[in-house]
LUMMARMAR-403951 format. One record per residue (C-alpha): residue number from 0; y, z, x; chain. Coordinates in nm, 4 decimals, always signed. Layout:
N
{NUM {Y Z X} A}
...
***
This chain:
130
{0 {-0.1937 -1.4153 -1.2006} A}
{1 {-0.4635 -1.4133 -0.9346} A}
{2 {-0.2533 -1.6328 -0.7080} A}
{3 {+0.0349 -1.3851 -0.7124} A}
{4 {-0.1995 -1.1025 -0.6070} A}
{5 {-0.3203 -1.3149 -0.3170} A}
{6 {+0.0382 -1.3965 -0.2188} A}
{7 {+0.1327 -1.0270 -0.2286} A}
{8 {-0.1764 -0.9464 -0.0211} A}
{9 {-0.0777 -1.2020 +0.2423} A}
{10 {+0.2807 -1.0733 +0.2602} A}
{11 {+0.1748 -0.7082 +0.2735} A}
{12 {-0.0959 -0.7937 +0.5285} A}
{13 {+0.1497 -0.9638 +0.7624} A}
{14 {+0.3936 -0.6764 +0.7190} A}
{15 {+0.1193 -0.4246 +0.7984} A}
{16 {+0.0410 -0.6042 +1.1246} A}
{17 {+0.4096 -0.6093 +1.2211} A}
{18 {+0.4600 -0.2428 +1.1306} A}
{19 {+0.1338 -0.1428 +1.2985} A}
{20 {+0.2429 -0.3107 +1.6203} A}
{21 {+0.5815 -0.1407 +1.6011} A}
{22 {+0.4118 +0.1944 +1.5444} A}
{23 {+0.1709 +0.1449 +1.8315} A}
{24 {+0.4210 +0.0208 +2.0887} A}
{25 {+0.7765 +0.1291 +2.0166} A}
{26 {+0.7756 +0.4107 +1.7645} A}
{27 {+0.6153 +0.6663 +1.9965} A}
{28 {+0.9230 +0.6402 +2.2177} A}
{29 {+1.1477 +0.7314 +1.9252} A}
{30 {+0.9754 +1.0100 +1.7306} A}
{31 {+0.7279 +1.2944 +1.7874} A}
{32 {+0.3497 +1.2231 +1.7701} A}
{33 {+0.3089 +1.3795 +1.4245} A}
{34 {+0.5690 +1.1384 +1.2889} A}
{35 {+0.3861 +0.8448 +1.4484} A}
{36 {+0.0733 +0.9703 +1.2731} A}
{37 {+0.2557 +0.9746 +0.9381} A}
{38 {+0.3737 +0.6179 +0.9953} A}
{39 {+0.0222 +0.5097 +1.0920} A}
{40 {-0.1130 +0.6589 +0.7683} A}
{41 {+0.1237 +0.4292 +0.5785} A}
{42 {+0.0019 +0.1260 +0.7732} A}
{43 {-0.3649 +0.2199 +0.7247} A}
{44 {-0.3344 +0.2667 +0.3500} A}
{45 {-0.1328 -0.0521 +0.3233} A}
{46 {-0.4159 -0.2436 +0.4924} A}
{47 {-0.6814 -0.0866 +0.2694} A}
{48 {-0.4930 -0.1924 -0.0382} A}
{49 {-0.4222 -0.5422 +0.0937} A}
{50 {-0.7991 -0.5907 +0.0863} A}
{51 {-0.8131 -0.4391 -0.2622} A}
{52 {-0.5495 -0.6911 -0.3753} A}
{53 {-0.7509 -0.9773 -0.2264} A}
{54 {-1.0637 -0.8640 -0.4104} A}
{55 {-0.8652 -0.8197 -0.7314} A}
{56 {-0.7175 -1.1692 -0.7039} A}
{57 {-1.0568 -1.3264 -0.6401} A}
{58 {-1.2230 -1.1355 -0.9237} A}
{59 {-0.9410 -1.2272 -1.1602} A}
{60 {-0.9998 -1.5958 -1.0874} A}
{61 {-1.3545 -1.5556 -1.2199} A}
{62 {-1.3027 -1.2935 -1.4894} A}
{63 {-0.9433 -1.2714 -1.6056} A}
{64 {-0.8624 -0.9549 -1.7913} A}
{65 {-0.5996 -0.6911 -1.8401} A}
{66 {-0.7874 -0.4293 -1.6341} A}
{67 {-0.7690 -0.6511 -1.3265} A}
{68 {-0.4035 -0.7302 -1.3916} A}
{69 {-0.3315 -0.3578 -1.3998} A}
{70 {-0.5415 -0.3021 -1.0875} A}
{71 {-0.3326 -0.5537 -0.8938} A}
{72 {-0.0050 -0.4173 -1.0254} A}
{73 {-0.1048 -0.0611 -0.9398} A}
{74 {-0.2069 -0.1590 -0.5863} A}
{75 {+0.1282 -0.3325 -0.5323} A}
{76 {+0.3277 -0.0382 -0.6692} A}
{77 {+0.1116 +0.2032 -0.4694} A}
{78 {+0.1780 +0.0178 -0.1440} A}
{79 {+0.5515 +0.0163 -0.2094} A}
{80 {+0.5694 +0.3840 -0.3060} A}
{81 {+0.3036 +0.5398 -0.0813} A}
{82 {+0.3371 +0.3392 +0.2378} A}
{83 {+0.7034 +0.2605 +0.1821} A}
{84 {+0.7945 +0.6271 +0.1463} A}
{85 {+0.6078 +0.7137 +0.4673} A}
{86 {+0.7941 +0.4367 +0.6509} A}
{87 {+1.1245 +0.5581 +0.5082} A}
{88 {+1.0534 +0.9202 +0.6027} A}
{89 {+0.9689 +0.8065 +0.9556} A}
{90 {+1.2931 +0.6117 +0.9818} A}
{91 {+1.4896 +0.9122 +0.8550} A}
{92 {+1.3242 +1.1274 +1.1206} A}
{93 {+1.3977 +0.8628 +1.3830} A}
{94 {+1.7682 +0.8544 +1.2942} A}
{95 {+1.7958 +1.2310 +1.2608} A}
{96 {+1.8995 +1.1979 +0.8964} A}
{97 {+1.7657 +1.4910 +0.6996} A}
{98 {+1.9497 +1.4333 +0.3717} A}
{99 {+1.6753 +1.2531 +0.1798} A}
{100 {+1.3730 +1.4799 +0.2171} A}
{101 {+1.3119 +1.4453 -0.1594} A}
{102 {+1.1893 +1.0956 -0.0781} A}
{103 {+0.8533 +1.2544 +0.0065} A}
{104 {+0.7752 +1.2955 -0.3653} A}
{105 {+0.7191 +0.9188 -0.3806} A}
{106 {+0.4163 +0.9433 -0.1525} A}
{107 {+0.1873 +1.1256 -0.3976} A}
{108 {+0.3172 +0.9136 -0.6853} A}
{109 {+0.2125 +0.6082 -0.4858} A}
{110 {-0.1246 +0.7737 -0.4316} A}
{111 {-0.1653 +0.8120 -0.8075} A}
{112 {-0.0972 +0.4391 -0.8447} A}
{113 {-0.3668 +0.3693 -0.5835} A}
{114 {-0.6137 +0.5787 -0.7836} A}
{115 {-0.5125 +0.4043 -1.1062} A}
{116 {-0.5634 +0.0701 -0.9330} A}
{117 {-0.9154 +0.1621 -0.8259} A}
{118 {-1.0018 +0.2898 -1.1737} A}
{119 {-0.8639 -0.0309 -1.3272} A}
{120 {-1.0627 -0.2361 -1.0768} A}
{121 {-1.3751 -0.0432 -1.1761} A}
{122 {-1.3084 -0.1119 -1.5444} A}
{123 {-1.2581 -0.4807 -1.4695} A}
{124 {-1.5807 -0.4975 -1.2697} A}
{125 {-1.7765 -0.3198 -1.5411} A}
{126 {-1.6854 -0.6084 -1.7714} A}
{127 {-1.8655 -0.8516 -1.5374} A}
{128 {-2.1840 -0.9938 -1.6759} A}
{129 {-2.4872 -0.9261 -1.4571} A}
***
């Protein structure tokens, strides 16, 4: 399982660099500054949780357990829901499509998964022997 978390981290990390570059160089020509800021929040949180996935994968290699499995799963789901919804909302704003504003509910749900991931990581770490 730890290998899959590291693979996800690498994929999400590369994607965050690509999206960050797009946001920094092209997006500001297409949407207002507050929308660029929203997009950048998605990239930032994606990067934070890429590092959390790396740590989770490494810890799992040394202390496999269900808490760490859930931590990794929650971080992956959180990235998809939290960051993904911010990217989608930005793209909707960019295209002028206003029909899917309900998509914004996914952002806080993704945030809850991030929190659950951190709590699960804590529980997994507490099982470590000193």
